[in-house]
C-alpha positions in Angstrom: -2.8 45.2 -58.5 -1.6 42.6 -61.1 0.9 44.8 -62.8 2.7 46.3 -59.9 6.3 47.1 -60.8 5.8 46.6 -64.5 6.6 49.1 -67.2 4.2 49.3 -70.1 4.5 51.1 -73.5 1.1 52.0 -75.0 1.3 53.4 -78.5 -1.3 55.9 -79.6 -2.2 56.5 -75.9 -3.4 60.1 -76.1 -7.0 59.3 -76.8 -9.5 56.6 -77.6 -8.8 53.0 -76.9 -5.1 53.8 -76.3 -6.0 56.2 -73.5 -8.3 53.7 -71.9 -5.6 51.0 -72.0 -3.0 53.3 -70.5 -5.3 54.2 -67.6 -6.4 50.6 -67.0 -2.7 49.4 -66.9 -1.9 52.2 -64.4 -4.9 51.2 -62.3 -3.4 47.7 -62.2 -0.1 49.1 -60.9 2.0 49.6 -64.1 4.1 52.7 -64.9 3.2 53.8 -68.4 5.1 55.2 -71.4 2.5 57.2 -73.3 3.3 57.4 -77.0 1.6 59.8 -79.3 2.1 61.2 -82.8 -0.2 64.2 -83.1 -2.5 64.3 -80.0 -0.1 66.1 -77.7 -2.6 67.8 -75.5 -4.6 64.6 -75.0 -1.4 62.7 -74.3 -0.5 65.3 -71.6 -3.9 64.9 -70.0 -3.5 61.1 -70.1 -0.1 61.4 -68.4 -1.5 63.7 -65.7 -4.3 61.2 -65.0 -1.8 58.3 -64.7 0.4 60.3 -62.3 -2.7 61.2 -60.2 -3.2 57.5 -59.8 0.2 57.3 -58.2 2.0 55.8 -61.2 4.9 57.2 -63.3 4.2 58.4 -66.8 6.7 59.1 -69.6 5.5 61.0 -72.7 7.2 60.3 -76.1 6.2 61.6 -79.5 7.1 59.5 -82.6 5.9 58.7 -86.0 5.8 54.9 -86.0 5.8 54.6 -89.7 9.5 55.6 -89.5 11.7 52.8 -88.1 14.4 55.3 -87.1 11.9 57.2 -84.8 10.9 53.9 -83.2 14.6 53.2 -82.4 14.9 56.7 -80.9 11.8 56.2 -78.8 13.2 52.9 -77.4 16.5 54.6 -76.6 14.7 57.2 -74.6 12.7 54.6 -72.7 15.9 52.6 -72.0 17.7 55.7 -70.8 14.8 56.9 -68.6 13.3 53.6 -67.3 15.5 50.8 -68.5 13.2 49.1 -71.0 9.6 47.8 -71.0 7.9 44.6 -69.7 4.6 45.2 -71.7 4.1 46.5 -75.2 0.6 47.4 -76.4 0.7 48.1 -80.1 -2.4 50.3 -80.4 -1.4 53.1 -82.7 -3.2 53.0 -86.1 -4.9 55.1 -88.7 -8.1 54.0 -90.5 -8.9 56.3 -93.5 -11.6 55.1 -95.8 -11.1 55.1 -99.5 -13.0 53.6 -102.4 -11.0 50.7 -103.9 -10.1 52.7 -107.0 -9.0 55.7 -104.9 -6.3 53.8 -103.0 -3.0 55.2 -104.3 0.4 53.8 -103.5 0.9 56.7 -101.1 -2.3 56.1 -99.2 -1.6 52.3 -99.1 1.9 52.9 -97.7 0.6 55.3 -95.1 -1.8 52.8 -93.7 0.4 49.7 -93.9 3.5 51.5 -92.7 1.8 52.9 -89.6 -0.4 49.9 -88.7 1.6 46.9 -89.7 5.2 47.9 -90.2 5.2 50.2 -87.2 3.7 47.4 -85.0 6.3 44.9 -86.1 9.3 47.1 -85.5 8.0 48.2 -82.1 7.6 44.6 -81.2 11.1 43.8 -82.4 12.6 46.6 -80.4 10.8 45.8 -77.2 11.4 42.1 -77.5 15.1 42.6 -77.5 14.8 44.0 -73.9 12.2 41.3 -72.9 14.6 38.6 -74.0 17.2 39.9 -71.5 14.6 40.0 -68.7 13.4 36.5 -69.5 9.8 37.4 -69.9 7.5 39.9 -71.6 4.0 40.6 -73.0 3.3 41.9 -76.5 -0.3 42.8 -77.3 -1.6 44.0 -80.7 -4.8 45.9 -81.1 -6.3 44.5 -84.3 -9.9 44.9 -85.4 -12.9 43.0 -86.6 -12.0 44.4 -90.0 -9.2 41.8 -90.1 -11.8 39.1 -90.6 -15.1 40.7 -91.5 -15.1 44.1 -93.0 -17.0 46.8 -94.9 -16.6 48.8 -98.1 -13.8 51.3 -98.4 -11.5 49.6 -95.8 -9.2 47.7 -98.2 -5.9 49.1 -96.9 -7.0 49.1 -93.2 -8.5 45.6 -93.4 -5.3 44.4 -95.0 -3.2 45.9 -92.2 -5.4 44.3 -89.5 -5.5 40.9 -91.2 -1.7 41.2 -91.3 -1.6 41.9 -87.6 -3.6 38.8 -86.9 -1.1 36.7 -88.9 1.8 38.5 -87.3 0.5 37.8 -83.8 0.5 34.1 -84.5 4.0 34.2 -86.1 5.6 36.3 -83.3 4.0 34.1 -80.6 5.8 31.1 -82.3 9.1 32.9 -82.7 9.2 34.4 -79.2 7.7 31.5 -77.1 11.2 30.1 -76.3 12.0 33.4 -74.6 8.9 33.3 -72.4 7.3 36.2 -74.3 3.6 35.9 -74.9 2.1 37.6 -78.0 -1.7 38.1 -78.3 -4.1 40.4 -80.1 -7.5 41.9 -79.5 -9.9 42.7 -82.3 -12.4 45.4 -81.1 -15.7 45.9 -82.9 -17.7 49.2 -82.8 -16.2 51.3 -80.1 -17.3 54.7 -79.0 -14.2 56.9 -79.3 -13.7 60.7 -79.6 -13.3 60.8 -83.4 -16.8 59.6 -83.9 -18.2 62.4 -81.8 -17.2 64.9 -84.6 -19.8 63.3 -86.8 -23.2 64.9 -86.0 -24.9 61.7 -87.2 -23.0 59.5 -84.7 -25.6 57.7 -82.6 -24.2 55.2 -80.0 -27.6 54.0 -79.1 -28.6 53.2 -82.6 -25.3 51.4 -83.2 -25.9 49.5 -79.9 -29.3 48.2 -81.2 -27.4 46.3 -83.9 -25.1 44.6 -81.4 -26.3 41.4 -79.7 -25.4 42.6 -76.2 -27.4 45.8 -76.9 -24.8 48.5 -76.6 -21.8 50.0 -78.3 -18.3 49.1 -77.0 -16.2 51.5 -74.9 -12.4 51.8 -74.5 -12.6 50.2 -71.1 -14.1 47.0 -72.6 -10.9 46.6 -74.6 -8.6 47.8 -71.8 -9.8 45.1 -69.4 -8.8 42.4 -71.8 -5.5 44.0 -72.4 -4.9 44.0 -68.7 -5.6 40.3 -68.6 -3.2 39.6 -71.5 -0.5 41.8 -69.8 -0.8 39.9 -66.5 0.6 36.6 -65.2 -2.9 35.2 -65.5 -2.2 34.9 -69.2 1.2 33.2 -69.0 -0.1 30.1 -70.9 -2.0 32.1 -73.5 -0.1 33.1 -76.7 -0.8 33.5 -80.4 -4.5 34.3 -79.8 -6.7 37.0 -81.4 -9.6 37.7 -79.1 -12.6 39.5 -80.6 -14.3 42.1 -78.3 -17.4 43.2 -80.2 -20.4 42.5 -78.1 -21.2 39.5 -80.2 -21.5 41.3 -83.5 -19.3 38.9 -85.4 -21.6 36.0 -84.5 -24.4 37.4 -86.6 -25.1 37.0 -90.3 -26.7 40.0 -91.9 -29.0 39.8 -94.9 -29.8 43.1 -96.7 -32.7 43.4 -99.1 
């Protein structure tokens, strides 16, 4: 187990990719702080699964668009467990709006959650990592940060910002032996898509070079690598995990 004795904070860990990451890190030996905002029951189930694996789990609710709540979350972690060794900034929202429907309120909601929240979580965790002399910060970006689709203007902007922020924080924190990397998932089969009766994972998979849709574990395995000592000389990178989709050029008639 590559993460034995480590403490990881995974934001948005109640479901989807975040849940997959929390379970994978626990599988590798880490104790996991499971952050959630609204998915309380799913977060409880994630915590129960982590504990069944023989690892500790700490549940914390917070709205990461509010810097004060980030600070309160970190104080709780320090009081309970003494800080974190690994931060996975996964929490995000991805509403779709036509360009002319993006209001200031909608823009702020997306950017404050995805970009501002990730920055201040990183800042708070890095303060503890500096004292320990090491740390891992991993952002979950998206292919939308580079190649996007209609109606994703705010979301794409937030993910592009995460890519730039990953490189900047890697530079700023290198002298403290803190590695900062990001993962950009492509189409991933998570719970929210199952609410759409038209969701067809097989049909999506046919459009992907590797022939299938992605799953949370595909992202989680890469997170576990970045979180481990195997990645001690890797920093400032944004790794795309999309089954090869971004290698293709699509022509539409």
